[in-house]
C-alpha positions in Angstrom: -14.9 -2.1 -28.5 -14.5 -5.8 -27.8 -13.4 -8.2 -30.5 -15.0 -11.7 -31.1 -12.1 -14.0 -31.8 -12.1 -17.3 -33.6 -11.2 -20.7 -32.2 -7.6 -21.7 -32.3 -8.2 -25.1 -33.9 -7.3 -24.0 -37.4 -4.1 -22.7 -36.1 -3.3 -26.0 -34.4 -3.9 -27.8 -37.8 -1.7 -25.3 -39.7 1.2 -25.4 -37.2 1.0 -29.2 -36.9 1.4 -29.5 -40.6 4.2 -27.0 -40.9 6.3 -28.0 -37.9 7.2 -31.3 -36.3 6.0 -31.6 -32.7 8.9 -33.6 -31.5 11.6 -31.5 -29.8 15.2 -32.0 -29.2 16.4 -32.7 -25.6 15.6 -29.9 -23.2 14.3 -27.4 -25.7 13.3 -24.2 -24.1 10.3 -22.0 -25.0 10.6 -18.5 -23.3 7.3 -16.7 -22.7 6.8 -13.1 -21.4 4.4 -10.2 -21.8 1.3 -9.1 -20.0 1.1 -10.2 -16.4 -2.6 -10.8 -16.6 -2.1 -14.0 -18.6 1.3 -15.2 -17.5 0.2 -17.5 -14.6 -2.7 -18.8 -16.7 -0.4 -19.9 -19.5 1.9 -21.4 -16.8 -1.0 -23.6 -15.8 -1.2 -24.9 -19.4 2.5 -25.4 -19.5 2.4 -27.7 -16.5 -0.1 -30.0 -18.4 1.9 -29.7 -21.6 5.0 -30.9 -19.8 3.3 -34.3 -19.2 3.3 -35.0 -23.0 6.4 -33.0 -24.0 9.0 -33.9 -21.4 11.9 -32.7 -23.5 10.5 -29.1 -23.7 10.9 -26.7 -20.8 8.5 -23.7 -20.8 10.1 -20.7 -19.0 7.6 -18.0 -17.9 9.4 -14.7 -17.3 8.3 -11.9 -15.0 5.8 -9.4 -16.4 7.1 -7.4 -19.3 3.8 -5.8 -20.3 2.2 -6.3 -23.7 4.5 -3.8 -25.4 7.6 -5.1 -23.7 6.8 -8.6 -24.6 6.2 -7.8 -28.2 9.5 -5.9 -28.4 11.3 -8.9 -26.8 9.9 -11.2 -29.5 10.9 -8.8 -32.2 14.4 -8.7 -30.8 14.6 -12.5 -30.5 14.9 -12.4 -26.7 11.8 -14.5 -26.1 9.8 -16.9 -28.2 6.2 -16.0 -27.4 4.7 -12.8 -26.1 1.4 -12.6 -24.3 -0.5 -9.4 -25.2 -3.6 -7.7 -24.1 -3.9 -6.0 -27.5 -3.5 -7.0 -31.2 -0.4 -6.0 -33.1 0.0 -2.6 -34.6 0.7 -2.2 -38.3 4.3 -1.2 -37.5 4.7 -4.4 -35.4 3.2 -6.6 -38.1 5.6 -5.1 -40.6 8.4 -6.6 -38.6 7.2 -10.1 -39.5 5.4 -10.7 -36.1 2.3 -12.8 -36.2 -0.6 -12.8 -33.7 -2.9 -15.6 -32.7 -5.9 -15.3 -30.5 -5.4 -17.0 -27.2 -8.9 -16.3 -25.8 -10.9 -13.8 -23.8 -11.4 -13.2 -20.1 -13.8 -11.0 -18.2 -12.7 -8.2 -16.0 -14.1 -5.9 -13.3 -13.1 -4.3 -10.0 -11.5 -6.3 -7.2 -11.0 -5.4 -3.5 -9.6 -6.6 -0.2 -12.5 -4.9 1.6 -14.5 -7.1 4.0 -17.8 -5.2 3.6 -18.7 -5.0 -0.1 -21.2 -2.9 -1.9 -22.5 -3.0 -5.4 -22.1 -0.2 -7.9 -24.0 1.1 -10.8 -22.0 1.8 -14.0 -22.6 5.5 -13.4 -20.8 5.3 -10.0 -17.5 4.0 -11.3 -16.4 7.5 -12.3 -17.4 8.7 -8.9 -15.1 6.1 -7.3 -12.2 7.3 -9.4 -12.9 11.0 -8.8 -13.1 10.5 -5.0 -16.8 11.2 -4.6 -17.3 7.7 -3.3 -14.6 7.3 -0.6 -15.5 4.4 1.7 -17.0 1.0 2.0 -20.2 0.2 4.0 -18.3 -0.4 7.2 -16.4 2.9 7.0 -13.2 1.5 5.6 -11.6 4.1 3.3 -11.6 3.1 -0.4 -8.0 3.0 -1.5 -7.6 3.3 -5.3 -4.8 1.5 -7.1 -4.3 2.9 -10.6 -2.4 1.7 -13.7 -0.5 3.8 -16.2 -2.6 5.6 -18.8 -1.3 3.5 -21.6 -2.0 0.2 -19.9 -4.8 -1.7 -21.6 -7.1 -2.0 -18.6 -6.8 1.7 -18.0 -7.9 2.3 -21.6 -10.9 -0.1 -21.5 -12.1 1.2 -18.1 -12.1 4.7 -19.6 -14.0 3.4 -22.6 -16.6 1.4 -20.6 -17.4 4.0 -18.0 -18.0 7.6 -19.0 -15.9 10.0 -17.0 -13.7 7.4 -15.5 -10.8 8.0 -17.8 -10.6 11.7 -17.0 -11.0 11.0 -13.3 -8.1 8.6 -13.4 -6.0 11.2 -15.2 -6.5 13.6 -12.3 -6.0 10.9 -9.6 -2.6 10.0 -11.1 -1.4 13.5 -10.2 -1.9 12.8 -6.5 1.2 11.4 -4.9 -0.7 9.4 -2.3 -2.4 7.3 -5.0 -0.2 4.4 -6.2 0.2 3.6 -9.9 1.1 0.0 -10.4 3.6 -0.7 -13.2 2.6 -4.3 -13.7 -0.3 -6.6 -13.1 1.5 -8.3 -10.3 2.3 -5.0 -8.6 -1.4 -4.1 -9.0 -2.4 -7.4 -7.2 0.2 -6.9 -4.5 -1.0 -3.4 -3.7 -4.6 -4.6 -3.7 -3.8 -7.3 -1.2 -1.7 -5.1 1.0 -4.1 -2.1 1.3 -7.3 -2.6 3.2 -10.3 -1.3 1.3 -8.4 -1.4 -2.1 -10.2 -0.9 -5.4 -8.5 -2.1 -8.5 -9.3 -3.0 -12.1 -8.4 -6.7 -12.7 -9.1 -9.6 -15.0 -10.7 -12.8 -13.8 -7.8 -14.7 -15.4 -5.3 -13.1 -13.1 -7.4 -13.5 -10.0 -8.0 -17.2 -10.6 -4.6 -18.2 -11.9 -2.8 -16.4 -9.1 -5.4 -17.5 -6.5 -5.6 -14.0 -5.2 -7.5 -13.4 -1.9 -9.6 -10.6 -3.4 -13.3 -10.4 -4.3 -14.9 -8.7 -7.2 -17.7 -6.2 -6.7 -20.9 -6.3 -8.8 -21.5 -3.5 -11.3 -25.1 -3.2 -12.5 -25.8 -6.4 -10.7 -23.1 -8.5 -12.5 -19.6 -9.5 -11.5 -16.8 -11.3 -13.3 -16.8 -15.1 -12.6 -16.8 -18.3 -14.5 -20.5 -18.0 -15.2 -20.1 -14.5 -16.6 -17.2 -15.8 -18.7 -19.5 -18.4 -20.3 -22.3 -15.8 -20.8 -22.2 -13.7 -24.0 -24.3 -11.1 -22.1 -21.5 -10.0 -19.8 -20.0 -7.0 -21.5 -16.6 -6.4 -19.8 -14.2 -8.6 -21.8 -10.7 -8.4 -23.0 -8.9 -10.5 -25.5 -5.4 -12.0 -25.0 -3.1 -12.7 -28.0 -0.1 -14.9 -28.6 2.7 -13.0 -30.5 5.4 -15.0 -32.3 8.2 -14.1 -34.6 8.7 -15.0 -38.3 11.4 -17.6 -37.5 9.7 -19.5 -34.7 11.3 -22.8 -33.8 9.4 -26.1 -33.8 9.1 -26.3 -30.0 7.5 -22.9 -30.0 5.1 -23.9 -32.8 4.3 -27.1 -31.0 3.3 -25.3 -27.7 1.1 -22.8 -29.6 -0.6 -25.8 -31.3 -1.1 -27.5 -27.9 -3.0 -24.4 -26.7 -5.6 -25.1 -29.3 -6.2 -28.7 -28.3 -9.1 -29.7 -26.0 -6.6 -30.3 -23.2 -5.0 -26.9 -23.6 -8.4 -25.2 -23.9 -9.7 -26.9 -20.8 -6.6 -25.7 -18.8 -7.1 -22.2 -19.9 -10.9 -22.2 -19.2 -10.1 -23.4 -15.6 -8.3 -20.2 -14.9 -10.7 -17.8 -16.7 -9.6 -17.7 -20.3 -12.1 -19.0 -22.9 -11.6 -19.4 -26.6 -14.0 -18.2 -29.2 -15.8 -15.5 -27.1 
């Protein structure tokens, strides 16, 4: 289910050999894609600016993985951030994927009185069998579209959860967030919320949400470092066949120790 991805250092070497790092005055690199990684990459862009003052990194609002990939293919942006690898059809267009890193994920809430869950209870949450937190606050689900990558992996990781979410999406009172940022806003704005979310988004956006434990474990920096924590998702960088030197230079920077340290600080780790 989860892929183990290689370190980016060979990519840095390749790109460094093929493209000059120096950029013309006020070069612009436009980045869009999955909202779960946008703010994390923005953190890296801030440190990159210190050594590449002539390059401006523009982070666009969330386009989703598929939207970002389409935008790269159409030449509208330079780099897409994706929560999934390229399909064969997308690769046939000349697009290239590079592993950015992995993050851990779980279930976040605005509830004040938390409880832990077993893996078998997650489907009960999504079916409505578990309806409240320990202090009586109603549990308010926030769902994602069926095609969204977190919806898919929640269904894969927890038996029965996918079917339960399908039924819940038919209920008009249950919100379905179109983007990661909308998901976070609904989680913050609804007392007792229950949402699937990555650690990278929670840390990079400094969200006032807490993760619950499932089978005694919750997503945090320590679980990110531990290969024993099973709930992981990979992020990918998608670039076009005619990428400009400033784009290649920024991708190469992400593989450096400085770039990797910035990513790790907001919950994305290379090589896991």
